[in-house]
C-alpha positions, 0 to 999 in steps of 0.5 A: 652171059645171059643178061636175064636175072637169076637166083643164085644158089650156093651150095652148103652142106646142110642143104638137101638134095643130090650131091653133084658135080661136072666132070669128064669121065676116062674111058676104060682103057686109060681107067683100066691103067690107073687101076692096074697102078692103084693096085700096085700100090694098095698091095705094098705093106704098110707098118702093123696097125696102119691105117690106109688112105681112102682109095676111089672107087675105080669104076667111076674115075673122072676129072672133076670140072666143077664141084656144086654140091647138095642141089635140090629137085627143081635145080637140076634140070637147069643144071643138066641143060647148063651142062648140056649147052657147055658140051655142045659149044666144045670143038669136039674130043681131044687127047689128054696125057696123066703123068706123074703123082703128088697129093694135096697138100704137100708134105706129111699129112696129105688129104688128098692123093692124085695123079697129074695132067702132061698133056691137055690141060689147055682144051681142058680149060677151055671145057671147064671155063665154057661149065662155069659161064653155062653154070652162071648162065644156070644161076650157080654163082662163080667158082672162086678157086683156080681150076687145077686139072687133077686125078684124085684116086686117095683120100688120106684124112692126114693118116700118118700112112698118106705122105708115104702112099703118096711117095708109092703112087709117085713112084709108080708113076714116074715112068708112066704116060696114059693117053685117053680121048675125053670125049664126054662132059657129064653132071654126075651124083656123089653118093656116099656111105657104106665104103667109097663114094659111087659116082652115078651119071645124071647125063652124060653128052657128047662133046660138040654134039648135042642130045638125041632120042638115040644118043646112047651117052644120056642116061636116065637121072639117078634115084634122088636120095636127098632124104638119106644121109650121106656125106660129100666125098666127090 
């Protein structure tokens, strides 16, 4: 880490700005398999009058490495640079395998439904650590929570049907193994309101590479919607 002094910025829900997080997007083929599984579970009937869980948008599936929260405009460029640095430091693309499913917390009133990671946790963990180090150099505080890789597919908010839907998801994933190549690291904005959160890429970088003028994995920054009231949901 750099020895230079930096101002620490701690995210807070009351702070305006873009709601940002760092993650790795799933490739199209793996995302399509997840979509098929989720749609099958969603098609199963619930008890009359029961509230369903809130399924995430299936066009933005990703594994989150670090949630940052509201970020003011003058912090974004340094954060983009930190993500680019972490991506460049990676050896290159790597393979993961998604398998199994569960909920946080387990039990009758889960809040989050997820699909687990069967293989690839080590290189993903290495990338998460590189990301944390680069973000600390950019002024972000250290992440105190342990990194537990998972793919969030639904928020249940403690609804009565949450445990049943979690069991159905686990059954649907029981014999499935979904391979995917992870080749990009990105900074994303979570935009909520009017349905499930949308995850808009602020910048995406190839693992083991650097951004160039013709690099098609680099995206323009999403519009600053800091003056609109959003609910954080990443």
